[in-house]
C-alpha positions as CSV (number, residue, x, y, z in Angstrom):
1,M,-12.4,-6.9,-55.3
2,S,-9.0,-5.6,-53.3
3,L,-8.9,-4.0,-50.0
4,V,-7.5,-0.8,-49.3
5,K,-4.0,-1.2,-47.8
6,P,-4.1,0.5,-44.1
7,A,-2.0,3.8,-43.6
8,M,0.7,3.0,-41.6
9,R,3.3,5.5,-42.4
10,G,3.1,8.5,-40.0
11,L,0.2,7.0,-37.9
12,L,1.9,7.6,-34.7
13,G,2.5,11.4,-35.6
14,K,-1.0,11.7,-36.7
15,R,-2.4,10.2,-33.7
16,L,-0.3,12.2,-31.3
17,R,-1.2,15.3,-33.0
18,F,-4.7,14.4,-32.2
19,H,-4.7,12.7,-28.8
20,L,-1.7,14.8,-26.9
21,P,-3.9,18.1,-26.8
22,I,-6.9,16.3,-25.5
23,A,-4.8,14.4,-22.9
24,F,-3.0,17.6,-21.8
25,T,-6.5,19.6,-21.6
26,L,-8.2,16.7,-19.7
27,S,-5.1,16.8,-17.3
28,L,-5.2,20.3,-16.7
29,I,-9.1,20.0,-16.0
30,A,-8.5,17.1,-13.6
31,A,-5.8,19.2,-11.6
32,A,-8.0,22.2,-11.4
33,A,-10.9,20.2,-10.1
34,F,-8.5,18.5,-7.5
35,K,-7.1,21.7,-6.4
36,Y,-10.7,23.5,-6.0
37,G,-12.5,20.3,-5.0
38,V,-10.1,18.7,-2.3
39,T,-7.4,20.9,-1.2
40,E,-9.0,24.2,-1.0
41,P,-11.9,22.8,1.4
42,R,-9.2,21.0,3.4
43,K,-7.2,24.1,3.9
44,Q,-10.2,26.1,4.8
45,A,-11.2,23.4,7.3
46,Y,-7.7,23.5,8.8
47,A,-7.7,27.5,8.9
48,D,-11.5,27.3,10.7
49,F,-10.1,24.6,13.1
50,Y,-7.0,26.6,14.2
51,K,-8.7,30.0,14.4
52,Q,-10.4,28.8,17.5
53,Y,-7.9,26.0,18.7
54,D,-6.2,26.8,22.1
55,A,-3.1,24.4,22.7
56,T,-2.8,25.4,26.2
57,N,-6.5,24.4,27.2
58,E,-6.0,21.0,25.3
59,F,-2.8,20.6,27.0
60,N,-4.6,21.1,30.5
61,A,-7.2,18.8,29.8
62,M,-4.9,16.2,28.6
63,R,-2.9,16.5,32.0
64,E,-6.0,16.3,34.0
65,A,-7.2,13.3,32.1
66,G,-3.5,11.6,33.1
67,I,-2.5,10.9,29.6
68,F,1.1,12.3,30.2
69,E,3.4,10.3,32.1
70,S,6.1,13.0,32.9
71,V,3.4,15.6,34.0
72,R,1.3,14.9,37.1
73,P,-2.4,16.3,37.1
74,S,-3.0,19.3,39.3
75,G,-4.8,17.4,41.9
76,E,-1.9,15.1,42.7
């Protein structure tokens, strides 16, 4: 009883033809999931924050709290 020899010639090419499209498809799915699952909600959160953000009011609040060394609070 003899064993069948393994097919070694062309093995890399055959495996690449099978695995490369799968890897490419999975990478596209992962990129789309990251874009719509992470970056789009993050961009929307930043947009919502800056719609109602007032830099002047924040500056005045920090100035009154005494955070800045170069700007005195209005009470002094």
